[in-house]
C-alpha positions in Angstrom: 90.2 87.2 28.2 93.7 88.6 28.8 95.1 89.1 32.3 97.9 91.6 32.8 99.5 92.7 36.0 100.3 96.5 36.3 102.0 98.5 38.9 100.7 102.0 39.9 102.6 104.4 42.2 102.3 108.1 43.1 103.4 110.7 45.5 100.3 111.7 47.3 99.6 115.5 47.5 97.3 117.6 49.6 95.0 118.0 46.6 93.3 115.0 45.0 95.9 112.7 43.5 95.0 109.9 41.0 96.8 106.6 41.7 95.1 104.5 39.0 92.4 104.8 36.3 91.0 101.5 34.9 91.3 101.5 31.1 88.3 101.3 28.7 87.0 97.8 28.0 88.9 96.5 31.1 88.1 95.4 34.6 90.7 95.8 37.4 91.4 94.3 40.8 93.7 96.0 43.2 94.9 93.3 45.5 96.5 95.6 48.1 97.1 99.3 48.5 100.3 100.4 50.3 100.6 103.9 51.6 104.0 104.8 53.0 104.9 107.7 55.1 108.5 108.7 54.1 108.7 111.5 56.7 110.9 110.3 59.6 109.2 112.6 62.1 105.6 113.5 61.3 102.5 111.5 61.0 100.1 112.2 58.1 96.5 111.3 57.3 95.2 110.0 54.0 91.8 109.8 52.3 91.3 107.0 49.8 88.4 107.2 47.3 87.1 105.0 44.5 84.6 105.9 41.8 81.7 103.6 40.9 80.6 105.0 37.6 83.7 105.7 35.5 85.1 108.6 37.5 82.0 110.8 38.3 80.8 109.6 41.8 83.3 108.7 44.5 83.0 106.9 47.8 85.6 106.7 50.6 87.4 103.4 51.1 89.1 105.1 54.0 88.7 108.6 55.5 91.4 110.4 57.5 93.5 107.2 58.0 96.6 107.8 60.1 100.0 106.8 58.6 102.6 107.2 61.4 106.1 108.5 60.5 108.4 105.9 58.8 105.6 103.3 58.5 103.2 101.8 55.9 99.5 101.5 56.0 98.3 98.5 54.0 94.7 98.1 52.7 94.8 94.4 52.0 91.3 93.7 50.8 90.6 93.7 47.0 89.1 96.7 45.3 87.2 95.8 42.2 87.1 98.3 39.4 85.2 98.6 36.2 86.3 100.5 33.1 87.2 104.1 33.7 86.9 103.8 37.5 89.4 105.8 39.4 91.3 105.3 42.7 92.5 108.6 44.2 94.1 109.8 47.4 94.6 113.0 49.3 97.2 113.6 52.1 97.1 115.9 55.0 100.7 117.0 54.4 102.7 117.6 51.2 105.7 115.3 50.5 105.0 112.8 53.3 103.1 110.0 51.6 103.6 107.7 48.7 101.1 105.1 47.4 101.6 101.9 45.5 99.2 99.3 44.1 99.6 96.1 42.2 96.6 95.8 39.7 95.3 92.8 37.8 93.8 94.1 34.6 91.3 91.8 32.8 90.4 92.6 29.2 87.8 90.9 27.0 
């Protein structure tokens, strides 16, 4: 088994935005997910969803989570992913939120 660390980052939009897709023949572990509000004035909300079957069925890890202006929300519990699983986010405001995750990829 090979272990590789990868970084994933994205500006989160008001439509569903994919942060990370686990490659084929690979398992992944997101150790922490950082969602930063880069707007100095306005708070924004974020939805975080993860698929459980390779990108078809999604469940919320967090729904309408508030991210105050100039602050960062940290989801610090591991999110385990199987091949083709997807982590995606949706923001309540355009241009306010950025997301970053450090991912451990495990391949056979």
